[in-house]
C-alpha positions in Angstrom: 0.0 0.0 0.0 1.5 3.3 -1.1 1.6 6.2 1.4 1.5 9.9 0.6 3.0 12.4 3.0 1.6 16.0 3.2 2.2 18.7 5.7 0.0 21.4 7.1 0.4 24.0 9.8 -1.1 23.5 13.3 -0.9 25.0 16.8 0.4 23.3 19.8 2.5 23.9 22.9 4.4 27.0 22.2 5.4 26.5 18.6 4.1 26.4 15.1 4.8 22.9 14.0 4.8 21.0 10.8 2.6 18.0 11.1 3.4 14.9 9.0 0.3 13.0 7.8 0.7 9.6 6.4 -2.5 8.8 4.4 -3.5 5.6 2.7 -4.2 6.0 -1.0 -7.9 5.2 -0.5 -8.2 7.7 2.3 -6.5 10.7 0.8 -7.7 14.1 2.0 -9.4 12.8 5.1 -7.2 13.9 8.0 -7.6 12.1 11.4 -6.2 14.8 13.6 -7.0 12.9 16.9 -4.6 10.1 15.9 -1.9 11.6 13.8 -1.1 15.1 15.0 2.4 15.4 16.3 3.3 18.6 17.9 7.0 19.6 18.5 7.8 15.9 18.8 4.8 15.2 21.1 1.3 14.1 20.4 -1.4 16.8 20.8 -2.7 15.2 24.0 0.7 15.5 25.7 1.6 19.1 24.9 2.1 21.7 27.7 -0.5 24.2 26.7 -4.3 24.8 26.2 -5.0 23.7 22.6 -8.4 22.9 21.1 -9.0 21.6 17.5 -12.5 21.7 16.0 -12.2 19.3 13.0 -14.3 19.0 9.9 -16.5 16.3 11.4 -17.6 18.6 14.1 -18.1 21.5 11.7 -20.3 19.3 9.5 -22.6 18.3 12.3 -24.6 21.5 12.2 -23.4 23.2 8.9 -23.0 26.4 10.8 -22.5 29.6 8.8 -21.8 31.8 11.9 -18.6 31.5 13.8 -20.4 32.7 16.9 -22.2 29.3 16.9 -18.9 27.3 16.5 -16.6 28.9 19.1 -18.7 28.5 22.3 -17.8 24.8 22.1 -14.2 25.8 23.1 -13.6 26.5 26.8 -12.3 30.0 27.6 -13.7 31.5 24.4 -16.4 34.2 24.6 -18.5 35.6 21.7 -20.8 38.6 21.6 -23.5 38.8 19.0 -24.2 42.0 17.2 -26.3 41.5 14.0 -27.5 37.9 14.7 -25.7 36.6 11.6 -22.1 36.7 12.5 -21.0 39.3 9.9 -18.6 41.1 12.2 -17.7 38.7 15.0 -16.7 39.8 18.5 -14.5 37.2 20.1 -12.5 37.2 23.3 -10.2 34.6 25.0 -9.8 34.3 28.7 -11.4 37.6 29.5 -9.8 39.9 27.0 -12.1 42.4 25.3 -14.3 40.7 22.7 -15.1 44.0 20.9 -14.3 43.5 17.2 -12.0 40.6 18.1 -9.2 43.1 18.4 -7.4 41.6 21.3 -6.6 38.2 19.8 -4.4 37.0 17.0 -6.5 35.9 14.0 -5.0 33.8 11.3 -5.9 31.8 8.2 -3.4 29.1 7.3 -0.9 30.8 9.7 -1.3 34.3 8.0 -2.7 37.3 9.9 -6.0 38.1 8.2 -7.4 41.1 10.1 -7.3 44.1 7.7 -4.6 45.9 9.7 -3.7 43.8 12.8 -1.2 46.4 14.1 -2.5 49.8 12.9 -6.2 49.1 13.4 -6.8 45.7 15.0 -10.6 45.7 14.8 -11.5 42.7 12.7 -14.2 44.0 10.3 -13.4 41.0 8.1 -13.8 37.4 9.1 -13.7 34.4 6.7 -16.7 32.2 6.2 -16.5 29.4 8.7 -18.1 26.8 6.5 -15.1 27.0 4.1 -12.7 25.8 6.8 -11.3 22.3 7.2 -10.6 22.9 10.9 -10.4 25.6 13.6 -7.6 25.7 16.0 -7.7 27.7 19.3 -4.6 28.3 21.3 -4.4 29.9 24.7 -1.8 30.3 27.4 2.0 30.2 27.0 1.7 28.9 23.4 0.6 32.4 22.4 4.1 33.8 22.5 4.8 32.1 19.2 2.1 34.3 17.5 1.5 38.0 17.6 1.0 40.8 17.9 -1.7 39.9 20.5 -0.4 37.4 23.0 -2.5 38.1 26.1 -5.5 35.9 25.4 -4.3 33.7 22.6 -4.8 33.0 18.9 -7.2 31.4 16.5 -6.1 29.8 13.2 -8.6 28.9 10.5 -7.3 26.1 8.3 -8.7 26.0 4.7 -9.2 22.7 2.8 -6.2 20.8 1.5 -5.4 20.3 -2.1 -6.5 16.7 -2.8 -4.4 13.9 -4.1 -7.2 12.7 -6.5 -10.0 14.3 -8.5 -12.8 15.3 -6.1 -15.4 18.0 -5.6 -18.5 18.9 -3.7 -21.7 20.9 -4.3 -23.6 22.1 -1.2 -26.9 23.9 -1.7 -29.4 25.0 1.0 -32.4 27.2 1.4 -34.3 28.4 4.5 -36.3 31.0 6.3 -35.8 34.7 5.7 -34.9 33.9 2.0 -31.7 32.2 3.2 -29.7 30.7 0.4 -26.3 29.1 0.2 -24.2 27.7 -2.6 -20.8 26.2 -1.8 -18.8 24.5 -4.6 -15.3 22.9 -4.4 -13.2 21.0 -6.9 -9.6 19.9 -7.0 -7.2 17.3 -8.3 -3.6 16.4 -7.9 -0.9 13.8 -7.5 2.5 13.7 -5.7 4.0 16.3 -7.9 1.3 19.0 -8.4 -2.3 19.8 -7.6 -5.0 22.5 -7.5 -8.1 23.3 -5.5 -10.9 25.8 -6.4 -13.6 26.9 -4.0 -16.5 29.4 -4.2 -19.2 30.2 -1.7 -22.3 32.4 -1.9 -24.3 33.1 1.3 -27.3 35.4 1.5 -30.6 36.2 3.2 -33.2 39.0 3.3 -32.7 39.5 7.1 -35.0 38.8 10.1 -35.5 42.4 11.1 -38.4 44.5 9.9 -37.5 48.0 8.7 -40.2 50.7 9.2 -41.4 51.6 5.7 -40.1 48.3 4.3 -36.7 47.2 2.9 -34.1 44.5 2.9 -32.2 44.0 6.2 -30.2 41.0 5.0 -26.8 40.5 3.3 -25.0 38.8 0.5 -21.5 37.5 0.7 -19.2 35.8 -1.8 -15.8 34.2 -1.3 -13.5 32.5 -3.8 -10.2 30.8 -3.3 -7.8 29.1 -5.7 -4.8 27.0 -4.4 -2.0 25.4 -6.3 1.1 23.4 -5.3 4.1 22.1 -7.2 6.9 19.8 -6.1 9.7 19.4 -8.8 11.0 16.2 -7.3 8.8 14.9 -4.4 10.9 11.7 -3.9 14.1 13.7 -3.4 15.7 13.7 0.1 15.9 17.5 -0.2 12.4 18.1 -1.6 11.0 21.5 -2.5 7.3 22.4 -2.6 5.9 25.6 -3.9 2.3 26.7 -3.1 0.1 29.7 -4.1 -3.2 30.8 -2.7 -5.4 33.5 -4.3 -8.6 34.8 -2.6 -11.4 37.2 -3.3 -14.3 38.2 -1.0 -17.0 40.8 -1.0 -20.1 41.7 1.0 -23.1 43.9 0.7 -25.1 44.0 4.0 -28.0 46.2 5.0 -26.9 46.2 8.6 -27.2 49.0 11.2 -25.8 50.0 14.6 -29.2 51.6 15.5 -31.2 49.4 17.9 -34.4 49.9 19.9 -35.6 51.4 23.2 -36.4 48.9 25.9 -40.1 49.5 25.4 -40.0 48.9 21.7 -37.8 45.8 22.1 -40.3 44.2 24.4 -43.1 44.8 21.9 -41.4 44.2 18.6 -37.8 43.0 19.1 -37.1 42.6 15.4 -38.2 46.1 14.4 -35.8 48.6 12.8 -36.4 52.3 13.0 -36.8 54.3 9.8 -33.8 56.3 10.8 -31.6 53.4 9.7 -33.2 53.1 6.2 -30.0 53.9 4.3 -27.6 51.9 6.5 -25.5 49.6 4.2 -22.0 48.1 4.4 -20.1 47.3 1.2 -16.6 45.8 1.1 -14.3 43.8 -1.0 -11.0 42.0 -0.2 -8.2 40.4 -2.3 -5.4 38.1 -1.1 -2.3 36.4 -2.5 -0.1 34.0 -0.5 3.0 32.3 -1.9 4.8 29.6 0.1 8.0 27.6 -0.3 8.9 24.6 1.8 12.2 22.8 1.7 13.8 19.9 3.6 17.3 21.2 3.6 18.4 18.1 5.6 16.8 15.1 7.2 16.2 17.0 10.5 16.1 20.6 9.1 13.2 22.2 7.4 12.5 25.8 6.2 9.1 27.3 5.3 8.9 30.8 3.8 5.7 32.6 3.1 5.0 36.0 1.4 1.5 37.5 1.5 -0.4 40.6 0.4 -4.0 41.6 1.4 -6.2 44.5 0.5 -9.5 45.4 2.1 -11.7 48.3 1.3 -15.0 49.1 3.0 -17.6 51.8 3.1 -20.4 51.7 5.7 -23.1 54.3 5.2 -25.0 54.4 8.4 -26.9 56.3 11.1 -24.4 58.1 13.3 -26.6 60.0 15.7 -29.2 62.8 16.1 -27.9 66.4 16.1 -29.5 67.6 19.3 -29.0 64.6 21.7 -27.1 61.5 22.5 -28.8 58.5 20.9 -28.2 56.1 23.7 -29.6 58.5 26.3 -32.7 59.0 24.1 -33.3 55.3 23.7 -32.8 54.7 27.5 -35.6 57.1 28.3 -37.6 57.9 25.2 -40.7 59.1 27.1 -39.1 62.0 28.9 -40.2 65.4 27.8 -36.6 66.2 26.7 -36.3 63.0 24.6 -39.7 62.6 23.0 -39.1 64.8 20.0 -35.7 63.2 19.3 -37.1 59.7 19.6 -40.0 60.6 17.3 -37.6 62.0 14.6 -35.3 59.0 14.9 -38.0 56.4 14.7 -40.0 58.1 12.0 -43.0 58.7 14.2 -43.0 62.5 13.3 -41.2 64.8 11.0 -38.1 66.8 12.0 -39.0 70.3 12.9 -35.6 71.8 13.9 -31.9 71.4 13.2 -31.6 69.5 16.5 -33.9 66.8 15.1 -31.8 66.2 12.0 -30.3 62.7 11.7 -26.6 62.5 11.0 -26.0 59.8 8.3 -22.9 59.1 6.2 -20.2 56.7 5.2 -17.2 55.6 7.1 -14.8 54.8 4.3 -11.6 52.8 5.2 -8.9 51.4 3.0 -6.5 48.8 4.4 -3.3 47.2 3.1 -1.2 44.6 4.7 1.8 42.6 3.4 4.8 40.7 4.7 7.1 37.8 4.6 7.6 35.2 7.3 10.0 32.2 7.7 10.0 29.3 10.1 13.2 27.1 10.5 12.7 23.8 12.3 15.4 21.5 13.6 15.2 18.2 15.5 17.9 16.4 17.4 18.7 14.4 20.5 20.9 15.3 23.4 21.4 12.2 25.3 17.9 11.1 26.5 16.3 14.5 25.6 14.6 14.9 22.2 14.6 18.5 20.9 12.4 20.1 18.3 13.5 23.7 17.9 11.9 26.4 15.8 13.0 29.9 14.9 10.4 32.2 13.4 10.9 35.5 11.7 8.3 37.9 10.2 8.4 41.3 8.7 4.9 42.8 8.4 3.5 46.1 7.2 0.0 47.4 7.4 -1.9 50.6 7.0 -5.4 52.1 7.2 -6.7 55.3 5.6 -9.9 56.7 7.1 -12.4 59.2 5.6 -15.5 59.6 7.7 -18.2 62.0 6.5 -21.8 62.7 7.5 -24.7 64.7 6.1 -27.8 66.0 7.8 -31.1 64.3 7.0 -34.6 65.4 8.1 -37.2 62.8 8.9 -40.0 63.5 6.3 -43.1 61.4 6.0 -41.5 58.4 7.7 -38.2 58.5 5.7 -34.9 60.4 6.0 -34.4 63.0 3.4 -31.1 64.8 2.9 -31.0 68.5 3.8 -29.5 70.0 0.6 -28.7 73.3 2.2 -26.4 71.7 4.8 -22.7 71.0 3.9 -21.1 67.6 4.2 -19.1 67.4 7.4 -15.8 65.5 7.5 -15.6 63.9 11.0 -12.3 62.1 10.5 -9.6 61.9 7.9 -6.3 60.2 8.8 -3.8 57.5 8.0 -2.1 55.1 10.3 0.7 52.7 9.4 3.0 50.2 11.1 6.2 48.4 10.2 6.7 45.4 12.6 9.6 42.9 12.9 8.9 39.8 15.0 11.2 37.0 16.0 10.3 33.9 18.1 12.3 30.9 19.3 11.0 27.8 21.0 12.6 24.5 21.9 10.2 21.6 22.7 12.2 19.2 24.9 10.9 15.7 25.7 12.4 13.4 28.2 10.3 10.3 28.8 6.9 11.5 30.1 8.1 15.0 30.6 7.7 17.7 27.9 9.0 21.2 28.5 8.7 24.0 25.9 10.5 27.3 26.7 10.3 30.1 24.3 10.7 33.8 23.7 9.2 36.3 21.3 10.6 39.7 20.3 8.7 42.5 18.6 9.9 45.8 17.3 6.9 47.9 16.2 7.4 51.2 14.3 4.2 53.1 13.9 3.2 56.4 12.3 0.0 58.4 12.4 -1.1 61.4 10.3 -4.3 63.4 11.0 -5.2 65.1 7.7 -7.7 67.4 9.3 -5.2 69.1 11.6 -1.9 68.2 10.0 -0.7 66.5 13.2 1.7 63.6 12.8 3.0 61.2 15.4 5.4 58.3 15.4 6.7 55.7 17.9 8.9 52.7 18.3 7.7 49.9 20.6 10.2 47.1 21.4 9.1 44.2 23.6 10.5 40.8 24.8 8.0 38.1 25.7 9.3 35.0 27.4 7.2 31.9 28.3 7.3 28.2 29.1 4.8 25.4 29.1 5.2 21.9 30.5 3.4 18.5 30.5 4.1 15.6 32.9 2.5 12.3 32.0 1.5 10.6 35.3 0.1 7.6 33.3 -0.1 6.9 29.6 -3.4 8.8 29.3 -3.4 11.2 32.3 -1.1 14.1 33.0 -0.5 17.5 34.5 0.1 20.7 32.5 1.3 24.2 33.5 2.7 27.3 32.0 3.5 31.0 32.4 4.1 33.7 29.8 4.2 37.4 29.3 1.1 38.8 27.6 1.3 41.8 25.2 -1.0 43.9 23.1 0.6 46.8 21.1 -0.7 50.4 21.2 -2.2 51.7 18.0 -0.5 54.5 16.1 -1.2 58.0 17.5 -0.6 59.8 20.8 2.6 57.9 21.4 3.5 60.0 24.4 0.6 58.7 26.4 0.0 55.2 25.1 1.7 52.2 26.7 1.4 48.6 25.5 -0.9 46.2 27.3 1.3 44.0 29.5 0.5 41.0 31.7 2.0 37.9 33.3 -0.3 34.9 32.6 -0.4 31.6 34.4 -2.2 28.4 33.8 -2.3 24.9 35.4 -4.5 21.9 35.0 -4.9 18.2 34.3 -5.7 16.4 31.1 -7.0 12.9 30.3 -6.9 11.6 26.7 -7.4 8.0 25.8 -9.7 5.1 26.5 -11.9 5.7 29.6 -10.9 3.8 32.7 -12.8 0.5 33.0 -13.5 0.4 29.3 -11.7 -1.1 26.3 -13.7 0.9 23.7 -14.8 4.3 25.1 -12.6 7.2 23.9 -12.5 10.1 26.4 -10.9 13.5 26.4 -11.2 15.7 29.5 -9.4 18.8 30.7 -9.6 21.1 33.7 -7.5 24.2 33.5 -7.2 27.2 35.8 -5.9 30.5 34.5 -4.8 33.8 36.1 -3.8 36.9 34.1 -2.1 39.5 36.1 -2.1 42.9 34.2 0.3 45.7 35.0 -1.5 47.8 32.4 -4.8 46.8 30.7 -5.9 48.9 27.8 -9.1 49.7 25.9 -9.1 50.7 22.2 -12.1 52.8 21.1 -14.3 51.6 18.2 -17.5 52.8 16.6 -19.1 49.5 17.6 -18.7 50.4 21.3 -20.2 53.9 20.7 -17.0 56.0 20.6 -17.0 59.3 18.8 -15.1 59.7 15.5 -12.4 61.7 17.2 -11.7 58.7 19.5 -11.9 55.9 17.0 -8.9 53.5 17.5 -7.6 55.7 20.3 -6.2 53.8 23.3 -7.0 54.3 27.0 -4.6 52.9 29.6 -6.6 51.6 32.5 -3.8 50.3 34.7 -3.6 47.2 36.9 -6.2 44.5 36.6 -6.6 40.7 36.9 -8.7 38.1 35.2 -8.9 34.5 36.5 -11.1 31.5 35.9 -11.5 27.8 35.2 -12.1 25.9 32.0 -13.7 22.5 31.9 -14.0 20.1 28.9 -15.2 16.6 28.5 -16.0 14.8 25.2 -16.5 11.2 24.1 -18.2 9.2 21.4 -19.9 6.1 22.9 -20.0 3.1 20.5 -23.4 1.4 20.3 -24.6 -1.8 18.6 -25.1 -1.8 14.8 -22.4 0.8 14.2 -24.3 3.5 16.0 -22.4 6.2 18.0 -23.4 8.6 20.7 -21.2 11.8 20.6 -21.3 13.7 23.9 -19.6 17.0 24.7 -19.7 19.4 27.7 -17.8 22.6 28.1 -17.9 25.1 31.0 -16.0 28.4 31.6 -16.0 30.5 34.8 -14.4 33.9 34.6 -13.9 36.7 37.1 -12.5 40.1 36.3 -11.4 43.0 38.4 -9.8 46.4 37.8 -7.2 47.3 40.4 -6.7 51.0 39.5 -8.9 54.1 39.4 -9.3 55.6 35.9 -11.6 57.7 33.8 -11.9 57.3 30.0 -14.0 58.6 27.1 -14.5 55.0 26.0 -18.2 54.3 26.7 -17.4 50.7 27.8 -15.0 52.0 30.5 -16.3 55.4 31.8 -15.2 56.0 35.4 -13.4 53.0 36.9 -12.8 52.3 40.6 -10.7 49.5 42.1 -12.8 46.4 42.3 -15.0 47.2 39.3 -15.8 44.3 36.9 -14.9 44.5 33.2 -17.5 44.8 30.4 -18.6 42.0 28.0 -17.2 39.1 30.0 -19.8 36.5 31.1 -19.1 35.0 34.5 -20.6 31.7 33.5 -20.8 30.0 30.1 -21.5 26.5 29.1 -22.0 24.4 25.9 -23.4 20.9 25.6 -23.8 18.5 22.7 -25.5 15.1 22.3 -26.5 13.1 19.3 -26.9 9.7 17.7 -25.1 8.9 14.5 -25.1 5.9 12.1 -23.5 5.3 8.7 -26.8 6.3 7.1 -28.3 9.1 9.3 -27.5 11.4 12.2 -29.4 13.6 14.7 -27.6 16.1 16.9 -28.6 18.6 19.6 -26.4 21.5 20.9 -27.2 23.8 23.8 -25.4 27.0 24.8 -25.9 29.1 27.8 -24.2 32.5 28.1 -24.6 34.6 31.3 -25.6 38.2 31.3 -22.7 40.6 30.5 -22.4 44.2 31.7 -21.7 46.7 29.0 -20.0 49.2 31.1 -17.3 48.7 33.7 -18.6 48.8 37.3 -19.5 46.8 40.4 -23.2 47.7 41.0 -26.0 45.8 39.3 -26.2 47.4 35.9 -29.3 49.0 34.6 -31.2 47.2 31.8 -29.6 49.3 29.1 -26.1 48.6 30.4 -26.2 44.8 30.2 -27.0 42.0 27.8 -29.6 39.3 28.5 -28.6 35.9 29.7 -29.7 33.4 27.1 -29.9 29.7 26.2 -29.9 28.5 22.6 -30.9 25.0 21.5 -29.9 24.0 18.0 -30.8 20.7 16.3 -29.5 19.2 13.1 -30.4 16.0 11.1 -28.9 14.4 8.1 -29.6 11.4 5.9 -27.0 9.8 3.5 -29.3 9.0 0.5 -26.4 7.4 -1.3 -22.7 7.2 -0.8 -22.3 10.6 -2.5 -25.6 12.4 -1.7 -26.6 13.7 1.7 -29.7 15.8 2.6 -29.7 17.7 5.9 -31.8 20.2 7.9 -30.9 22.5 10.7 -32.8 24.6 13.2 -31.0 27.3 15.2 -32.6 28.7 18.3 -35.2 26.0 18.2 -37.0 27.4 21.3 -37.3 30.8 19.6 -35.8 32.7 22.6 -35.7 36.5 22.4 -32.7 38.2 24.0 -30.6 41.4 23.8 -27.1 40.8 22.5 -26.0 44.4 22.8 -27.0 48.0 23.6 -23.8 49.4 22.0 -23.5 51.7 20.3 -27.2 52.7 20.0 -30.0 50.8 21.8 -31.1 47.2 22.2 -30.4 44.7 19.4 -31.6 41.1 19.2 -30.1 37.8 18.5 -31.5 35.8 15.6 -34.9 34.1 16.1 -35.7 30.5 15.2 -34.2 29.9 11.8 -34.7 26.7 9.9 -32.7 25.7 6.8 -32.4 22.6 4.6 -30.0 21.5 2.0 -28.3 18.8 -0.1 -24.6 18.0 -0.4 -23.3 16.1 -3.4 -19.7 14.6 -3.6 -18.3 13.9 -7.0 
């Protein structure tokens, strides 16, 4: 039987490792990560670090199109909804701010994909999750191998491999709210060369009802082409060249304008007429070129060059001229707010300049490019096995902002531009960053003990230019980030893990005299069991219990429009001072074998998190406000749990998933928050069923939020916004 060997990038411990996958010819392209993943010379279940892999089998169970529905199955990961459809995810790890996912390192196939991860880290772009082969979440000391964000951790989305045979898929589905999805893949290859083409269209008409009528949905498209070539795959010093091209676009009729509490209780899916013209349009291009060479038997070099462009324009409601929108929606019946509420909602016409709506586009153009190299070397020193890695990356990114707004008068239930009023430029600036990063790790294994020390160095050169005032600013931020993770196997399947590392989040360009980097010392310790359950010769079991403690010398907050910041403060940093975040992560999963080839997959995840500011501070960021020692942080649920159960056979499957997320305060503080300063606790029950009609044809149906629960996901920046209601879809997948 011939074996093919391929390699792909994975996370583990404190290093980015090359994973060798030996696949049988008849099973090409079907990775079995649980059995074959080797990480820095150690299997995944024995690494010293908190690592979770969501593989393709798990992603296929529910055919999720929203990453917010996927990530709660990982302990220590928090998500905050916004539009109910996952267009602009808000993800946090171990208590770091989830706002726009700006405090975590986001990658696709090991490449940073945020539009400008140094200059403007808010992730307004996120790849379609259904395109991914797997999702890898890394927390703890392993984070020092990736940057620039190392406090919470990193997420790497792995796209599908180029196959070693001709194969393709067509996945088509329809559902409520005019939901439609078309996902096509096709590829072919052999040991020397191959290609893979993928295209996906996802759209719906939206579940919100706009006053006066209109589409509140979106349409997204993503295309990817991959190619690889190996001149002499059988050579001892083999070379492989890869190229990946990508294009994405979106048009979404989404708004930041929510509802008053009274209106949410009566009609939670209503949208005010003031948001009639709200629309986001963006497009993105990507090119990645990679070269891998085995320079010697124990020495390997991988070099990757990449370039990404992202342009977006979000025309949206920005406020009402005479009042603060959030204050109006918090108390719309007061004599002071009634007239503003009526103009905003379309209940009456604008009668003064103070009742004019401010509407206009925030245009932003992003560019990022760079080159990164990983050198890997393995050797033995007596009884100790070493797998060392040296990583180097040069990265450049920039953002150009042009934010404008016009005055609109509410007239007969619709906004009408006031032609006599000039267009106001609220922000025009450019920020850019050159960053050089180096990291070194050495995974050392001696019997049942694995220790992985490492260090990361970043030198960040930033520049900011305000084109409205002519002000310029520049700064150089060097930082050294050490860390170490360890695993001790008590038995073959059970062991102890621990680690400590220095966390870091860079300041954005601008105001360099006042901004300091976010710095912390992060600790974790726990136990892991991975293998056959005790007392059983068939039942696989993976279980973890990990405690973490993040000790911040300076925690920071970066202002975004999504949190309600004014244009003058967008991407401005506020240094809040000392803080601590601590908690516990629990995970248990198994797949119980039943008679007649049936299986019962079971999974349970729980995360407890506590947060505390230790310094007094006052900031213009609406999420922070005035902070006192002992105050809790915003948008971190104290309790979160996810559970899954199903029954699967070779012909059909039925799966249930339940997620509970505790209420989150939306402003720092210790007192019980008012209703408009907290999200609702919620429980979501999803169900999915599938039938394999033939070996190549599967039909499936999914229902998200089966109990049709209504809940507030956010009051920021303007009023209460709901999560998605019950949503039923059905589709067919054909393999060819």
